[in-house]
Structure formats: C-alpha cells, structure tokens
C-alpha positions in Angstrom: 0.1 0.3 0.0 0.9 3.6 -0.9 2.1 5.4 2.1 -1.2 7.6 2.0 -3.2 4.8 1.2 -1.5 2.9 4.4 -2.0 6.1 7.3 -6.1 6.3 5.4 -6.6 2.9 7.1 -4.6 3.4 10.1 -6.2 7.2 11.3 -9.7 5.2 10.7 -9.0 1.6 12.6 -7.5 4.4 15.5 -10.7 6.5 15.2 -12.9 3.5 15.9 -11.0 2.4 18.6 -10.9 6.0 20.4 -15.3 5.7 19.9 -14.9 2.1 22.0 -12.3 2.6 23.8 -14.0 1.1 27.0 -14.5 -2.5 25.0 -11.4 -2.1 23.4 -9.5 -1.8 26.7 -11.4 -5.0 28.0 -9.8 -6.7 25.5 -6.5 -5.9 26.1 -6.9 -6.1 29.7 -7.9 -10.1 28.8 -4.7 -10.3 26.7 -2.5 -9.3 29.2 -4.9 -11.6 31.6 -3.8 -14.9 29.0 -0.5 -14.1 28.6 0.7 -13.8 32.2 -0.9 -17.1 33.0 0.6 -18.6 29.9 4.3 -17.5 30.5 4.4 -15.4 34.3 4.2 -12.0 35.2 7.3 -10.3 33.6 7.2 -8.7 30.7 10.7 -9.2 30.2 11.2 -12.2 29.4 7.1 -13.3 28.0 7.6 -11.8 24.8 2.9 -12.1 24.4 3.0 -10.2 27.7 5.4 -7.4 26.7 3.5 -6.5 23.4 0.3 -6.7 25.3 1.1 -4.5 28.0 2.9 -2.3 25.3 -0.6 -1.9 23.1 -2.8 -0.9 26.4 0.1 1.7 27.2 -0.3 3.3 23.8 -4.2 2.5 24.3 -3.7 5.1 27.5 -4.4 1.8 29.8 -4.4 3.2 34.0 -0.6 1.5 35.0 -2.7 0.0 38.3 -5.5 -1.2 35.5 -2.3 -3.0 33.6 -0.9 -4.2 36.6 -3.7 -5.9 38.1 -4.5 -7.5 35.3 -1.1 -9.1 35.4 -2.1 -10.6 38.5 -5.4 -11.8 38.3 -4.1 -13.9 34.9 -0.8 -14.7 36.9 -2.8 -15.5 40.2 -6.3 -15.3 40.1 -7.2 -16.6 36.3 -8.6 -19.9 37.5 -10.0 -22.8 35.5 -11.1 -20.3 32.6 -9.4 -21.3 29.5 -9.1 -19.5 26.7 -8.1 -20.7 23.5 -7.0 -18.5 20.3 -8.5 -18.7 17.2 -8.6 -17.3 13.6 -11.7 -17.5 11.4 -11.1 -16.5 7.3 -13.2 -15.5 4.7 -14.5 -12.9 2.3 -16.4 -9.3 2.8 -18.9 -8.0 0.5 -17.0 -7.2 -3.0 -14.6 -10.0 -2.8 -12.3 -8.5 0.1 -10.3 -11.2 2.7 -11.2 -10.3 5.5 -9.2 -12.4 8.9 -10.8 -12.7 12.6 -8.4 -13.2 15.4 -10.4 -14.7 18.2 -9.9 -15.3 22.5 -12.9 -17.5 23.8 -13.7 -20.1 26.4 -16.8 -21.1 24.4 -15.4 -21.6 20.3 -18.8 -22.7 18.9 -20.5 -19.5 21.1 -18.0 -17.7 18.7 -18.1 -19.1 15.4 -21.9 -18.7 15.3 -21.3 -15.3 16.2 -18.8 -15.0 13.0 -20.3 -16.6 10.7 -23.7 -14.3 11.6 -22.0 -11.7 10.9 -20.5 -12.3 7.3 -23.5 -13.8 6.3 -25.3 -10.4 7.7 -23.2 -7.7 5.5 -22.8 -10.0 2.4 -20.1 -11.7 2.8 -19.0 -15.3 3.1 -16.9 -17.3 6.0 -14.2 -19.4 4.9 -12.3 -22.5 5.3 -9.0 -22.6 7.5 -5.9 -20.9 5.5 -8.5 -19.7 1.9 -7.6 -15.9 2.7 -4.9 -16.2 5.1 -2.1 -16.4 2.8 -2.9 -13.2 1.3 -1.5 -11.1 4.5 2.3 -11.1 5.5 3.0 -10.8 9.6 5.0 -7.9 9.7 5.5 -5.0 13.1 3.7 -1.5 12.7 5.1 1.3 14.5 3.7 4.5 14.1 5.8 7.7 14.7 4.0 10.9 15.6 5.1 13.5 12.4 5.9 16.2 15.7 9.4 17.0 15.7 10.6 14.1 13.3 13.9 15.0 11.7 13.7 12.8 8.8 17.2 11.3 7.9 17.1 10.6 11.8 14.3 8.5 12.2 14.8 6.8 8.7 19.2 6.5 9.8 17.5 5.1 13.3 15.2 2.8 11.9 16.9 1.0 9.2 20.4 0.5 10.9 18.0 -1.3 13.5 15.9 -3.5 10.6 13.3 -1.8 9.8 11.8 -3.3 6.5 10.0 -0.5 5.3 9.0 3.6 6.3 6.2 5.7 4.3 7.1 8.8 5.2 3.5 11.5 5.3 1.8 12.0 2.2 -0.4 15.1 1.4 -1.1 18.6 3.3 -1.6 17.2 6.4 0.8 18.1 9.0 -0.6 15.6 11.5 -0.2 12.4 9.1 2.7 10.1 11.4 5.5 8.1 9.4 4.7 4.5 9.3 7.8 1.7 10.2 7.7 -1.8 8.8 9.6 -4.4 10.0 10.2 -8.1 10.6 8.5 -9.4 13.2 11.4 -11.1 14.9 12.8 -6.8 14.4 10.1 -5.1 15.7 11.2 -5.3 19.2 14.7 -3.8 18.5 13.1 -0.9 15.4 10.7 0.5 18.4 13.3 0.8 21.2 16.5 2.0 18.6 12.7 4.8 17.7 11.8 5.1 20.9 15.1 6.0 22.6 16.3 8.3 19.7 13.6 10.5 21.1 11.0 9.9 18.6 6.6 10.0 19.5 5.5 6.3 19.2 1.7 6.7 18.4 1.0 2.7 18.2 3.2 -0.1 18.0 2.2 -3.8 17.4 2.3 -7.4 15.7 0.1 -7.2 12.7 -0.6 -8.3 9.2 -0.6 -6.7 6.5 -2.2 -7.8 3.1 0.4 -8.2 -0.5 -2.1 -6.8 -1.9 -5.4 -4.8 -1.5 -8.7 -5.3 -3.2 -10.9 -2.2 -4.3 -15.0 -2.1 -2.7 -16.9 0.4 -4.0 -20.3 1.9 -4.0 -22.7 -0.4 -1.1 -20.6 -3.0 -0.7 -18.0 -0.7 0.1 -20.7 0.8 3.0 -21.3 -2.7 4.0 -17.9 -4.0 4.7 -16.6 -1.5 6.9 -20.0 -2.2 8.8 -19.1 -6.2 9.0 -15.5 -4.9 10.1 -16.8 -3.7 12.6 -19.8 -5.2 13.9 -17.2 -7.8 13.6 -15.0 -5.7 16.5 -17.5 -5.1 18.6 -18.2 -8.7 19.6 -16.6 -9.5 23.1 -14.6 -12.9 21.8 -13.2 -10.9 18.6 -9.1 -9.6 19.8 -8.3 -8.4 15.9 -10.3 -8.3 12.2 -7.5 -7.4 9.2 -9.2 -6.8 6.3 -7.5 -6.1 2.4 -9.6 -3.9 1.4 -9.2 -0.3 -0.3 -12.6 1.9 0.1 -13.0 5.8 -1.5 -11.9 7.7 1.0 -15.5 9.2 1.6 -16.8 5.9 2.7 -14.1 5.9 5.8 -15.0 9.3 6.8 -18.7 8.4 6.9 -18.6 5.6 8.7 -16.0 7.3 11.7 
C-alpha cells in the first residue's frame, strides 16, 4: 500500500478505537491476563505479555489496571481457559478478511462470526482460504511532530526496519509508518523510542500483500462488517485487504 493509503486505514482504525475505548480496553486486558497466565508476570521474559502491555499503554489503559490484569492472570484466573482461534473469509466486494479471537467457547464465537459475515453479504470460508494474502509484520506509527526525517530513517534502518512510509499530502498531523519483520519489531521500536521520537502505536499485525478495491454499497457494508466483528467480545483483531474510497471511511467514523 502507498503511504497515504496506509495511513488512511490506520487513521480510520484509530478513530474506531477511540469510539469504543471501553470495549478495546476490555479486549487488551483479557490478552494481558492470558499472556500472564501462560508465560508468567515478567514482560522481559514473556514476549506476548510485553507486546500486550505496550499495546495497553498506547491505548492509554491506566497503569494500575495493567498491573491488576497481570496479577489476576498469573494467580487468579482459575479454571477459565481461553484459546486463540482464527477465522477467514470474504467480505462484500470480495475483500479478504481475517478474524483473530480469544474465547472460552468456540461454538459461540464461530456462530457469532458466521452470522455477521452472512448479515453483511460476506462468506466465512475454510481455514487458510485468505491467510496467504497477508504477511505478519511489526508496524510502528511515529508522530510527525519534531521528526527529523533523515534521523528517523537512519535510526529505523540501522535497527532493521523493512520499510518506512513518510507522510503524504498536506496534513501536517500525518505520521510516519515504520514496518518491520516480526523478529526485528522490538529492536526497531526500542531504537526509535530511545532516539527521542514519539511512538503513537506499535503492534504486530497482518498486512495484505495486495488490496481489493471495494466501492458503493459494498464499501459501506464491508466497513459495517468489520465494525460489527470488532464489537464481538471474543474478537481481538480484524484484518482486511479492502481499499475503499476516502469518503466511505469518513462517513463511518
């Protein structure tokens, strides 16, 4: 994706996260609890926990809430067992969709996801049907304010960044987007942070190898489908390769 299109999608997602802050916090806290239960309370030795805690901080989850979630996950989660599930399918207009869930009831979650795909004109497919269209990457969004472009690029590249998308257009608030291979994610993020740049968000994500243009009613429906999937309590992340007109993104915010 071009830098401008990449930021448009990130900007839309950030707007949706802000609208649903309480629900987003609940999902992150569940991730922290499960990571602490499975790998212990120390983020330095428990990489999934470190990623979850970082995500919580970027989402402005209070520190005491994070600490309680770690303690609860490590010692008080009891017999409640969550499992990670992935669902794949096609949305309106043929765009690929990957849904990652964390659930204690796979029957309930599968039924909810299938119902929403059908409601908005999509089709839930078999495992692997669209996953090959995405690549696992680290994505670091850096505030443009106070950025010296040469310094940021040099810092990121030396630390192992794969790609750096600089701001496009006239919007001075458009950030830089740094992409990494997953093994290099933490090193690149730390280097950018230590160099004094402001990181707005940083996460391991799925990035589509190419995009599918979706317009008209299909564009409206795929945004509604993504939004509805993200509203499910069991769903943690939703990824898609849709490319919709700017006005469709603006109308859904």
